N, C-alpha and C positions, 0 to 999 in steps of 0.2 A: 389411338384412333379407333381401333376395333371396339374397345370397351365403350367409348362414347356412342358409336354407331349402334352397338347392341342395346345400350341403355335407352336411347331416344328413337331408334328406328327411323322411319321416314319423316320424322319431325325436324331432322337436321340434315345438312349436307356438309361433308368434310372434303375440302379440296387440298390436295397435296401437289406442290410444285417442285420438280427436280431442278437443282441448280448446281453448277460446277464452280461457283465463285468462292467456295470455302475450302481452301487447301487442295483443290483438284480432286475431291473425294468422289466425284461422279463423272469420271472421264468417259465412261462407256455410254451406250445408248439406253433407252428406257428399259429394255428387257434385262440388260445387265444390272441396272439399278434395282429392279425387282429381285433379282438373284442375290444381290448384296444385302437387301433387307432380310431375305430369308436365311442367309448363311452367315452374315457378318454382324450387321448392326440393324436392328436389335438381335438378329440371329435366332437360334432356337426354333427354326422352321417357321418364322413369322410370315404371314401372308395377309394381304388386304382381303378381308372376307365379306365385306358388306357392300351392297350396291350404293350405299350412302357415301362411300369413300371413292373419290375420283382422283386418280393421279394424272397429271398433265405432262406434256412433253417438256424436255429440258428448256429452261429459260434463264434469263438474267433478272435479278431482283434489285441490284444496285447499279449505280453508274449511269452513263448516258444511254445505255441500251436496255435499261430496266423496263419490264412490262409496265404500261401505264397503271395497271391495277396496283402494283407495289408502290409506285410513286404516290398514288392516292392514299393508300393505307398508311404509309409512313408519314405523310403530311398530316394525317388526323391525330397521330400521337408520336411525337419524336423519339421518346425514350420508352422502352418496354416496361410494363408493369411487372413487378416481382418483389420478393421479400428483400428487405433491406439487408445490407451486409455483404461480406466477401467470403462466400462459402468455399471458393476455390483457392483462396490464399494467394491471389495474383496481384493484390494491392489496389483493387478497384471494386466498387459495388457490382454485384452480379448483373443487375439490369443496366449498368452504365458501361460495361466492357464492350469495346468494339472489336478489337483483335488482340492477339498476343504478339509480343515482339518477335517470336520465331516464326510467325505466319506472314506470308506475303499477301498484300492486298491486291486482288486481281481485277480491279475495276477503277475507273476514273470518270468523273471527279468523285472524290470521297466527300461524304456528307455526314453531318452529325446524326442524322436520322437513319443512316444505313443499317440494314439488317446485319447483325454482328456475326452470326454463325448459323449453322443448321438448326432447325427445329424452333425458331421463333414462331409464334402463333398469333393469329389475328381472329377476333370474333366479330362477325357482322350479323345484325338482327335480320329476321325474315323480311323486314321492310327494306333492307339494303342500307340501313343506318349503321355506321361504324360504332362498335361498342368498346373494344379494348385490344391493345397489343400486349403480348406476354413475352417475357424473356425466354431464352432457350433453356433456362434452368427451371422454369415454371412447369409443374407437373400437369400433363394433359388432363388427368382425372380431376384436378382441382378446378378446371374451367367450368365444371358442371354447376358450381355455385352461381356463375354468371349466366349460364344457359337457362337455368330453371325459370327465372322471372320473364325471360323472353318468350317462353312457350305458354304462358298463362293468358 
């Protein structure tokens, strides 16, 4: 996030939404989430450093209580974009995996377009037009190739 914000400055806005629907990894409040980013994942003292990065309060992204924004985003592209193949060796393509057998699904109803896990990404043009949905394995830095044409 910080690298994209540094590269593009005020030409972009990066919105981060805290969600506890993926393995109860965000049980605490927003301040505790920021501390987790800094110390655990990605760790190494990570901090959101740019005013172009906005973190929002904890919300739901799947199920009947999903924010309307996420219902709209998921409706635009049902399956995330990503490299073909099964890089994790779990028997399904990276961009098609919804959840692992050892993970409980914490929302209902379950939909084919549900966000699978932390760090799925969506790109929306400055005009508000949907551009692309990226799998959780898609590198944030690689989104730059889709951002460049939008800024011309």
